[in-house]
PDB file of N, CA, C and O in Angstrom, chain B, residues numbered from 101:
ATOM      1  N   UNK B 101     -53.838  14.327 -14.673  1.00  0.00           N
ATOM      2  CA  UNK B 101     -53.769  15.738 -15.007  1.00  0.00           C
ATOM      3  C   UNK B 101     -54.056  16.653 -13.812  1.00  0.00           C
ATOM      4  O   UNK B 101     -53.802  17.856 -13.863  1.00  0.00           O
ATOM      5  N   UNK B 102     -54.583  16.071 -12.751  1.00  0.00           N
ATOM      6  CA  UNK B 102     -54.901  16.879 -11.569  1.00  0.00           C
ATOM      7  C   UNK B 102     -53.735  17.052 -10.647  1.00  0.00           C
ATOM      8  O   UNK B 102     -53.767  17.931  -9.786  1.00  0.00           O
ATOM      9  N   UNK B 103     -52.701  16.251 -10.788  1.00  0.00           N
ATOM     10  CA  UNK B 103     -51.522  16.349  -9.943  1.00  0.00           C
ATOM     11  C   UNK B 103     -50.579  17.342 -10.591  1.00  0.00           C
ATOM     12  O   UNK B 103     -50.014  17.082 -11.653  1.00  0.00           O
ATOM     13  N   UNK B 104     -50.418  18.452  -9.957  1.00  0.00           N
ATOM     14  CA  UNK B 104     -49.524  19.537 -10.472  1.00  0.00           C
ATOM     15  C   UNK B 104     -48.065  19.178 -10.185  1.00  0.00           C
ATOM     16  O   UNK B 104     -47.738  18.729  -9.086  1.00  0.00           O
ATOM     17  N   UNK B 105     -47.207  19.373 -11.156  1.00  0.00           N
ATOM     18  CA  UNK B 105     -45.779  19.135 -10.953  1.00  0.00           C
ATOM     19  C   UNK B 105     -45.198  20.178 -10.007  1.00  0.00           C
ATOM     20  O   UNK B 105     -45.602  21.340  -9.995  1.00  0.00           O
ATOM     21  N   UNK B 106     -44.214  19.706  -9.202  1.00  0.00           N
ATOM     22  CA  UNK B 106     -43.543  20.601  -8.297  1.00  0.00           C
ATOM     23  C   UNK B 106     -42.570  21.536  -9.060  1.00  0.00           C
ATOM     24  O   UNK B 106     -42.486  22.728  -8.768  1.00  0.00           O
ATOM     25  N   UNK B 107     -41.858  20.979 -10.020  1.00  0.00           N
ATOM     26  CA  UNK B 107     -40.935  21.830 -10.792  1.00  0.00           C
ATOM     27  C   UNK B 107     -40.352  21.014 -11.969  1.00  0.00           C
ATOM     28  O   UNK B 107     -40.514  19.798 -12.063  1.00  0.00           O
ATOM     29  N   UNK B 108     -39.664  21.757 -12.858  1.00  0.00           N
ATOM     30  CA  UNK B 108     -38.953  21.152 -13.954  1.00  0.00           C
ATOM     31  C   UNK B 108     -37.605  20.676 -13.464  1.00  0.00           C
ATOM     32  O   UNK B 108     -37.006  21.295 -12.585  1.00  0.00           O
ATOM     33  N   UNK B 109     -37.124  19.587 -14.022  1.00  0.00           N
ATOM     34  CA  UNK B 109     -35.830  18.973 -13.520  1.00  0.00           C
ATOM     35  C   UNK B 109     -34.660  19.879 -13.620  1.00  0.00           C
ATOM     36  O   UNK B 109     -33.668  19.663 -12.924  1.00  0.00           O
ATOM     37  N   UNK B 110     -34.713  20.918 -14.474  1.00  0.00           N
ATOM     38  CA  UNK B 110     -33.583  21.855 -14.639  1.00  0.00           C
ATOM     39  C   UNK B 110     -33.769  23.123 -13.835  1.00  0.00           C
ATOM     40  O   UNK B 110     -32.970  24.047 -13.983  1.00  0.00           O
ATOM     41  N   UNK B 111     -34.771  23.213 -13.000  1.00  0.00           N
ATOM     42  CA  UNK B 111     -34.995  24.454 -12.224  1.00  0.00           C
ATOM     43  C   UNK B 111     -33.813  24.683 -11.288  1.00  0.00           C
ATOM     44  O   UNK B 111     -33.319  23.743 -10.665  1.00  0.00           O
ATOM     45  N   UNK B 112     -33.371  25.898 -11.191  1.00  0.00           N
ATOM     46  CA  UNK B 112     -32.193  26.208 -10.343  1.00  0.00           C
ATOM     47  C   UNK B 112     -32.466  25.940  -8.873  1.00  0.00           C
ATOM     48  O   UNK B 112     -31.530  25.699  -8.111  1.00  0.00           O
ATOM     49  N   UNK B 113     -33.729  25.978  -8.457  1.00  0.00           N
ATOM     50  CA  UNK B 113     -34.042  25.687  -7.069  1.00  0.00           C
ATOM     51  C   UNK B 113     -34.741  24.340  -6.903  1.00  0.00           C
ATOM     52  O   UNK B 113     -35.619  24.180  -6.055  1.00  0.00           O
ATOM     53  N   UNK B 114     -34.344  23.399  -7.712  1.00  0.00           N
ATOM     54  CA  UNK B 114     -34.852  22.008  -7.753  1.00  0.00           C
ATOM     55  C   UNK B 114     -34.848  21.339  -6.389  1.00  0.00           C
ATOM     56  O   UNK B 114     -35.873  20.797  -5.977  1.00  0.00           O
ATOM     57  N   UNK B 115     -33.716  21.360  -5.669  1.00  0.00           N
ATOM     58  CA  UNK B 115     -33.590  20.701  -4.381  1.00  0.00           C
ATOM     59  C   UNK B 115     -34.390  21.431  -3.313  1.00  0.00           C
ATOM     60  O   UNK B 115     -34.819  20.805  -2.343  1.00  0.00           O
ATOM     61  N   UNK B 116     -34.599  22.696  -3.454  1.00  0.00           N
ATOM     62  CA  UNK B 116     -35.474  23.430  -2.515  1.00  0.00           C
ATOM     63  C   UNK B 116     -36.922  22.984  -2.643  1.00  0.00           C
ATOM     64  O   UNK B 116     -37.656  22.826  -1.668  1.00  0.00           O
ATOM     65  N   UNK B 117     -37.292  22.787  -3.927  1.00  0.00           N
ATOM     66  CA  UNK B 117     -38.650  22.203  -4.165  1.00  0.00           C
ATOM     67  C   UNK B 117     -38.824  20.833  -3.577  1.00  0.00           C
ATOM     68  O   UNK B 117     -39.879  20.511  -3.031  1.00  0.00           O
ATOM     69  N   UNK B 118     -37.786  20.018  -3.685  1.00  0.00           N
ATOM     70  CA  UNK B 118     -37.805  18.677  -3.156  1.00  0.00           C
ATOM     71  C   UNK B 118     -37.975  18.760  -1.596  1.00  0.00           C
ATOM     72  O   UNK B 118     -38.810  18.055  -1.030  1.00  0.00           O
ATOM     73  N   UNK B 119     -37.213  19.584  -0.951  1.00  0.00           N
ATOM     74  CA  UNK B 119     -37.298  19.705   0.517  1.00  0.00           C
ATOM     75  C   UNK B 119     -38.668  20.187   0.912  1.00  0.00           C
ATOM     76  O   UNK B 119     -39.213  19.699   1.901  1.00  0.00           O
ATOM     77  N   UNK B 120     -39.253  21.119   0.190  1.00  0.00           N
ATOM     78  CA  UNK B 120     -40.586  21.667   0.512  1.00  0.00           C
ATOM     79  C   UNK B 120     -41.642  20.527   0.336  1.00  0.00           C
ATOM     80  O   UNK B 120     -42.532  20.352   1.169  1.00  0.00           O
ATOM     81  N   UNK B 121     -41.511  19.802  -0.727  1.00  0.00           N
ATOM     82  CA  UNK B 121     -42.499  18.741  -0.972  1.00  0.00           C
ATOM     83  C   UNK B 121     -42.432  17.666   0.098  1.00  0.00           C
ATOM     84  O   UNK B 121     -43.463  17.139   0.516  1.00  0.00           O
ATOM     85  N   UNK B 122     -41.225  17.335   0.546  1.00  0.00           N
ATOM     86  CA  UNK B 122     -41.106  16.392   1.666  1.00  0.00           C
ATOM     87  C   UNK B 122     -41.793  16.874   2.925  1.00  0.00           C
ATOM     88  O   UNK B 122     -42.381  16.076   3.656  1.00  0.00           O
ATOM     89  N   UNK B 123     -41.727  18.138   3.183  1.00  0.00           N
ATOM     90  CA  UNK B 123     -42.252  18.725   4.399  1.00  0.00           C
ATOM     91  C   UNK B 123     -43.707  19.020   4.340  1.00  0.00           C
ATOM     92  O   UNK B 123     -44.395  18.905   5.354  1.00  0.00           O
ATOM     93  N   UNK B 124     -44.231  19.411   3.156  1.00  0.00           N
ATOM     94  CA  UNK B 124     -45.614  19.980   3.085  1.00  0.00           C
ATOM     95  C   UNK B 124     -46.517  19.189   2.181  1.00  0.00           C
ATOM     96  O   UNK B 124     -47.708  19.075   2.470  1.00  0.00           O
ATOM     97  N   UNK B 125     -46.015  18.638   1.103  1.00  0.00           N
ATOM     98  CA  UNK B 125     -46.847  18.152   0.010  1.00  0.00           C
ATOM     99  C   UNK B 125     -47.148  16.674   0.120  1.00  0.00           C
ATOM    100  O   UNK B 125     -47.062  15.971  -0.887  1.00  0.00           O
ATOM    101  N   UNK B 126     -47.494  16.165   1.286  1.00  0.00           N
ATOM    102  CA  UNK B 126     -47.786  14.770   1.495  1.00  0.00           C
ATOM    103  C   UNK B 126     -46.611  13.876   1.144  1.00  0.00           C
ATOM    104  O   UNK B 126     -46.762  12.664   0.991  1.00  0.00           O
ATOM    105  N   UNK B 127     -45.427  14.492   1.016  1.00  0.00           N
ATOM    106  CA  UNK B 127     -44.277  13.720   0.740  1.00  0.00           C
ATOM    107  C   UNK B 127     -44.019  13.371  -0.705  1.00  0.00           C
ATOM    108  O   UNK B 127     -43.040  12.700  -1.032  1.00  0.00           O
ATOM    109  N   UNK B 128     -44.936  13.847  -1.600  1.00  0.00           N
ATOM    110  CA  UNK B 128     -44.843  13.543  -3.010  1.00  0.00           C
ATOM    111  C   UNK B 128     -44.101  14.690  -3.718  1.00  0.00           C
ATOM    112  O   UNK B 128     -44.492  15.855  -3.642  1.00  0.00           O
ATOM    113  N   UNK B 129     -43.024  14.312  -4.401  1.00  0.00           N
ATOM    114  CA  UNK B 129     -42.283  15.283  -5.229  1.00  0.00           C
ATOM    115  C   UNK B 129     -42.411  14.862  -6.688  1.00  0.00           C
ATOM    116  O   UNK B 129     -41.864  13.835  -7.089  1.00  0.00           O
ATOM    117  N   UNK B 130     -43.114  15.629  -7.463  1.00  0.00           N
ATOM    118  CA  UNK B 130     -43.352  15.292  -8.869  1.00  0.00           C
ATOM    119  C   UNK B 130     -42.611  16.304  -9.739  1.00  0.00           C
ATOM    120  O   UNK B 130     -42.971  17.481  -9.765  1.00  0.00           O
ATOM    121  N   UNK B 131     -41.609  15.867 -10.431  1.00  0.00           N
ATOM    122  CA  UNK B 131     -40.915  16.795 -11.333  1.00  0.00           C
ATOM    123  C   UNK B 131     -41.062  16.274 -12.760  1.00  0.00           C
ATOM    124  O   UNK B 131     -41.377  15.105 -12.982  1.00  0.00           O
ATOM    125  N   UNK B 132     -40.830  17.152 -13.706  1.00  0.00           N
ATOM    126  CA  UNK B 132     -41.023  16.805 -15.098  1.00  0.00           C
ATOM    127  C   UNK B 132     -39.864  17.305 -15.940  1.00  0.00           C
ATOM    128  O   UNK B 132     -39.045  18.094 -15.469  1.00  0.00           O
ATOM    129  N   UNK B 133     -39.791  16.856 -17.169  1.00  0.00           N
ATOM    130  CA  UNK B 133     -38.815  17.308 -18.106  1.00  0.00           C
ATOM    131  C   UNK B 133     -38.830  16.335 -19.305  1.00  0.00           C
ATOM    132  O   UNK B 133     -39.488  15.294 -19.289  1.00  0.00           O
ATOM    133  N   UNK B 134     -38.084  16.724 -20.321  1.00  0.00           N
ATOM    134  CA  UNK B 134     -38.041  15.940 -21.555  1.00  0.00           C
ATOM    135  C   UNK B 134     -36.566  15.599 -21.837  1.00  0.00           C
ATOM    136  O   UNK B 134     -35.681  16.436 -21.657  1.00  0.00           O
ATOM    137  N   UNK B 135     -36.329  14.395 -22.269  1.00  0.00           N
ATOM    138  CA  UNK B 135     -34.907  14.046 -22.505  1.00  0.00           C
ATOM    139  C   UNK B 135     -34.260  14.845 -23.591  1.00  0.00           C
ATOM    140  O   UNK B 135     -33.036  14.976 -23.581  1.00  0.00           O
ATOM    141  N   UNK B 136     -35.000  15.395 -24.536  1.00  0.00           N
ATOM    142  CA  UNK B 136     -34.391  16.221 -25.583  1.00  0.00           C
ATOM    143  C   UNK B 136     -33.854  17.542 -25.003  1.00  0.00           C
ATOM    144  O   UNK B 136     -33.100  18.239 -25.683  1.00  0.00           O
ATOM    145  N   UNK B 137     -34.220  17.895 -23.782  1.00  0.00           N
ATOM    146  CA  UNK B 137     -33.734  19.117 -23.165  1.00  0.00           C
ATOM    147  C   UNK B 137     -32.314  18.926 -22.582  1.00  0.00           C
ATOM    148  O   UNK B 137     -31.619  19.891 -22.265  1.00  0.00           O
ATOM    149  N   UNK B 138     -31.913  17.648 -22.453  1.00  0.00           N
ATOM    150  CA  UNK B 138     -30.594  17.337 -21.932  1.00  0.00           C
ATOM    151  C   UNK B 138     -29.673  17.249 -23.102  1.00  0.00           C
ATOM    152  O   UNK B 138     -29.667  16.226 -23.786  1.00  0.00           O
ATOM    153  N   UNK B 139     -28.884  18.271 -23.378  1.00  0.00           N
ATOM    154  CA  UNK B 139     -28.096  18.404 -24.555  1.00  0.00           C
ATOM    155  C   UNK B 139     -26.648  18.016 -24.365  1.00  0.00           C
ATOM    156  O   UNK B 139     -26.076  17.337 -25.217  1.00  0.00           O
ATOM    157  N   UNK B 140     -26.047  18.427 -23.275  1.00  0.00           N
ATOM    158  CA  UNK B 140     -24.628  18.270 -23.060  1.00  0.00           C
ATOM    159  C   UNK B 140     -24.355  17.195 -22.011  1.00  0.00           C
ATOM    160  O   UNK B 140     -25.239  16.786 -21.258  1.00  0.00           O
ATOM    161  N   UNK B 141     -23.123  16.763 -21.992  1.00  0.00           N
ATOM    162  CA  UNK B 141     -22.713  15.786 -20.948  1.00  0.00           C
ATOM    163  C   UNK B 141     -22.909  16.438 -19.550  1.00  0.00           C
ATOM    164  O   UNK B 141     -23.287  15.742 -18.607  1.00  0.00           O
ATOM    165  N   UNK B 142     -22.667  17.713 -19.410  1.00  0.00           N
ATOM    166  CA  UNK B 142     -22.866  18.400 -18.124  1.00  0.00           C
ATOM    167  C   UNK B 142     -24.328  18.312 -17.727  1.00  0.00           C
ATOM    168  O   UNK B 142     -24.632  18.135 -16.548  1.00  0.00           O
ATOM    169  N   UNK B 143     -25.239  18.432 -18.681  1.00  0.00           N
ATOM    170  CA  UNK B 143     -26.643  18.359 -18.366  1.00  0.00           C
ATOM    171  C   UNK B 143     -27.009  16.955 -17.790  1.00  0.00           C
ATOM    172  O   UNK B 143     -27.735  16.839 -16.803  1.00  0.00           O
ATOM    173  N   UNK B 144     -26.480  15.919 -18.444  1.00  0.00           N
ATOM    174  CA  UNK B 144     -26.672  14.565 -17.953  1.00  0.00           C
ATOM    175  C   UNK B 144     -26.052  14.395 -16.571  1.00  0.00           C
ATOM    176  O   UNK B 144     -26.644  13.747 -15.709  1.00  0.00           O
ATOM    177  N   UNK B 145     -24.938  14.934 -16.360  1.00  0.00           N
ATOM    178  CA  UNK B 145     -24.261  14.790 -15.075  1.00  0.00           C
ATOM    179  C   UNK B 145     -25.066  15.493 -14.011  1.00  0.00           C
ATOM    180  O   UNK B 145     -25.182  14.979 -12.898  1.00  0.00           O
ATOM    181  N   UNK B 146     -25.626  16.646 -14.309  1.00  0.00           N
ATOM    182  CA  UNK B 146     -26.440  17.394 -13.298  1.00  0.00           C
ATOM    183  C   UNK B 146     -27.713  16.558 -12.937  1.00  0.00           C
ATOM    184  O   UNK B 146     -28.075  16.463 -11.764  1.00  0.00           O
ATOM    185  N   UNK B 147     -28.362  15.976 -13.928  1.00  0.00           N
ATOM    186  CA  UNK B 147     -29.505  15.170 -13.655  1.00  0.00           C
ATOM    187  C   UNK B 147     -29.121  13.901 -12.820  1.00  0.00           C
ATOM    188  O   UNK B 147     -29.822  13.517 -11.884  1.00  0.00           O
ATOM    189  N   UNK B 148     -28.017  13.298 -13.194  1.00  0.00           N
ATOM    190  CA  UNK B 148     -27.527  12.112 -12.459  1.00  0.00           C
ATOM    191  C   UNK B 148     -27.293  12.493 -10.977  1.00  0.00           C
ATOM    192  O   UNK B 148     -27.673  11.738 -10.082  1.00  0.00           O
ATOM    193  N   UNK B 149     -26.695  13.616 -10.729  1.00  0.00           N
ATOM    194  CA  UNK B 149     -26.455  14.049  -9.360  1.00  0.00           C
ATOM    195  C   UNK B 149     -27.720  14.242  -8.571  1.00  0.00           C
ATOM    196  O   UNK B 149     -27.770  13.926  -7.382  1.00  0.00           O
ATOM    197  N   UNK B 150     -28.796  14.782  -9.247  1.00  0.00           N
ATOM    198  CA  UNK B 150     -30.062  14.935  -8.568  1.00  0.00           C
ATOM    199  C   UNK B 150     -30.677  13.564  -8.234  1.00  0.00           C
ATOM    200  O   UNK B 150     -31.200  13.345  -7.141  1.00  0.00           O
ATOM    201  N   UNK B 151     -30.595  12.669  -9.197  1.00  0.00           N
ATOM    202  CA  UNK B 151     -31.125  11.342  -8.941  1.00  0.00           C
ATOM    203  C   UNK B 151     -30.360  10.594  -7.819  1.00  0.00           C
ATOM    204  O   UNK B 151     -30.941   9.877  -7.005  1.00  0.00           O
ATOM    205  N   UNK B 152     -29.062  10.798  -7.824  1.00  0.00           N
ATOM    206  CA  UNK B 152     -28.223  10.227  -6.757  1.00  0.00           C
ATOM    207  C   UNK B 152     -28.654  10.770  -5.419  1.00  0.00           C
ATOM    208  O   UNK B 152     -28.689  10.035  -4.432  1.00  0.00           O
ATOM    209  N   UNK B 153     -28.991  12.075  -5.369  1.00  0.00           N
ATOM    210  CA  UNK B 153     -29.439  12.711  -4.145  1.00  0.00           C
ATOM    211  C   UNK B 153     -30.736  11.994  -3.629  1.00  0.00           C
ATOM    212  O   UNK B 153     -30.854  11.693  -2.441  1.00  0.00           O
ATOM    213  N   UNK B 154     -31.662  11.744  -4.521  1.00  0.00           N
ATOM    214  CA  UNK B 154     -32.886  11.023  -4.145  1.00  0.00           C
ATOM    215  C   UNK B 154     -32.539   9.632  -3.588  1.00  0.00           C
ATOM    216  O   UNK B 154     -33.038   9.218  -2.541  1.00  0.00           O
ATOM    217  N   UNK B 155     -31.685   8.941  -4.310  1.00  0.00           N
ATOM    218  CA  UNK B 155     -31.392   7.557  -3.967  1.00  0.00           C
ATOM    219  C   UNK B 155     -30.650   7.459  -2.603  1.00  0.00           C
ATOM    220  O   UNK B 155     -30.721   6.430  -1.931  1.00  0.00           O
ATOM    221  N   UNK B 156     -29.938   8.542  -2.207  1.00  0.00           N
ATOM    222  CA  UNK B 156     -29.263   8.566  -0.971  1.00  0.00           C
ATOM    223  C   UNK B 156     -30.195   8.931   0.221  1.00  0.00           C
ATOM    224  O   UNK B 156     -29.833   8.772   1.386  1.00  0.00           O
ATOM    225  N   UNK B 157     -31.371   9.411  -0.114  1.00  0.00           N
ATOM    226  CA  UNK B 157     -32.373   9.844   0.911  1.00  0.00           C
ATOM    227  C   UNK B 157     -33.141   8.601   1.355  1.00  0.00           C
ATOM    228  O   UNK B 157     -33.901   8.029   0.573  1.00  0.00           O
ATOM    229  N   UNK B 158     -32.945   8.177   2.613  1.00  0.00           N
ATOM    230  CA  UNK B 158     -33.615   6.955   3.133  1.00  0.00           C
ATOM    231  C   UNK B 158     -35.129   7.076   3.089  1.00  0.00           C
ATOM    232  O   UNK B 158     -35.825   6.062   3.033  1.00  0.00           O
ATOM    233  N   UNK B 159     -35.654   8.299   3.115  1.00  0.00           N
ATOM    234  CA  UNK B 159     -37.109   8.509   3.133  1.00  0.00           C
ATOM    235  C   UNK B 159     -37.701   8.433   1.711  1.00  0.00           C
ATOM    236  O   UNK B 159     -38.915   8.317   1.546  1.00  0.00           O
ATOM    237  N   UNK B 160     -36.865   8.498   0.732  1.00  0.00           N
ATOM    238  CA  UNK B 160     -37.395   8.565  -0.680  1.00  0.00           C
ATOM    239  C   UNK B 160     -37.670   7.177  -1.229  1.00  0.00           C
ATOM    240  O   UNK B 160     -36.911   6.229  -1.029  1.00  0.00           O
ATOM    241  N   UNK B 161     -38.805   7.103  -1.939  1.00  0.00           N
ATOM    242  CA  UNK B 161     -39.093   5.894  -2.733  1.00  0.00           C
ATOM    243  C   UNK B 161     -39.534   6.373  -4.127  1.00  0.00           C
ATOM    244  O   UNK B 161     -40.077   7.467  -4.278  1.00  0.00           O
ATOM    245  N   UNK B 162     -39.292   5.547  -5.115  1.00  0.00           N
ATOM    246  CA  UNK B 162     -39.682   5.894  -6.441  1.00  0.00           C
ATOM    247  C   UNK B 162     -41.091   5.307  -6.761  1.00  0.00           C
ATOM    248  O   UNK B 162     -41.388   4.173  -6.382  1.00  0.00           O
ATOM    249  N   UNK B 163     -41.909   6.050  -7.426  1.00  0.00           N
ATOM    250  CA  UNK B 163     -43.245   5.555  -7.817  1.00  0.00           C
ATOM    251  C   UNK B 163     -43.589   6.146  -9.143  1.00  0.00           C
ATOM    252  O   UNK B 163     -43.175   7.265  -9.447  1.00  0.00           O
ATOM    253  N   UNK B 164     -44.338   5.425  -9.950  1.00  0.00           N
ATOM    254  CA  UNK B 164     -44.907   5.957 -11.168  1.00  0.00           C
ATOM    255  C   UNK B 164     -46.290   6.546 -10.806  1.00  0.00           C
ATOM    256  O   UNK B 164     -46.804   6.302  -9.715  1.00  0.00           O
ATOM    257  N   UNK B 165     -46.853   7.283 -11.687  1.00  0.00           N
ATOM    258  CA  UNK B 165     -48.085   7.934 -11.386  1.00  0.00           C
ATOM    259  C   UNK B 165     -49.263   6.970 -10.955  1.00  0.00           C
ATOM    260  O   UNK B 165     -49.954   7.240  -9.973  1.00  0.00           O
ATOM    261  N   UNK B 166     -49.468   5.852 -11.710  1.00  0.00           N
ATOM    262  CA  UNK B 166     -50.473   4.938 -11.256  1.00  0.00           C
ATOM    263  C   UNK B 166     -50.234   4.422  -9.842  1.00  0.00           C
ATOM    264  O   UNK B 166     -51.194   4.205  -9.102  1.00  0.00           O
ATOM    265  N   UNK B 167     -48.970   4.219  -9.446  1.00  0.00           N
ATOM    266  CA  UNK B 167     -48.649   3.784  -8.159  1.00  0.00           C
ATOM    267  C   UNK B 167     -48.979   4.708  -7.030  1.00  0.00           C
ATOM    268  O   UNK B 167     -49.133   4.285  -5.884  1.00  0.00           O
ATOM    269  N   UNK B 168     -49.089   5.973  -7.352  1.00  0.00           N
ATOM    270  CA  UNK B 168     -49.438   6.989  -6.354  1.00  0.00           C
ATOM    271  C   UNK B 168     -50.940   6.961  -6.012  1.00  0.00           C
ATOM    272  O   UNK B 168     -51.360   7.442  -4.960  1.00  0.00           O
ATOM    273  N   UNK B 169     -51.716   6.400  -6.906  1.00  0.00           N
ATOM    274  CA  UNK B 169     -53.165   6.444  -6.722  1.00  0.00           C
ATOM    275  C   UNK B 169     -53.706   5.033  -6.608  1.00  0.00           C
ATOM    276  O   UNK B 169     -54.912   4.845  -6.448  1.00  0.00           O
TER     277      UNK B 169
END
């Protein structure tokens, strides 16, 4: 509960938050959201594109919360 999220997955400036986290926030980018918020196929596509962006970033690794600590 002490780790504040950087942004919601549907934030219009999502990738800007990611870039800032990489530069300033110890490299941790913590985003949140709920699957019920993804209503349309376009919503799923948008999330997929964001995840593809992370996967294409050679500096990015995936971690769950316990793995961060």
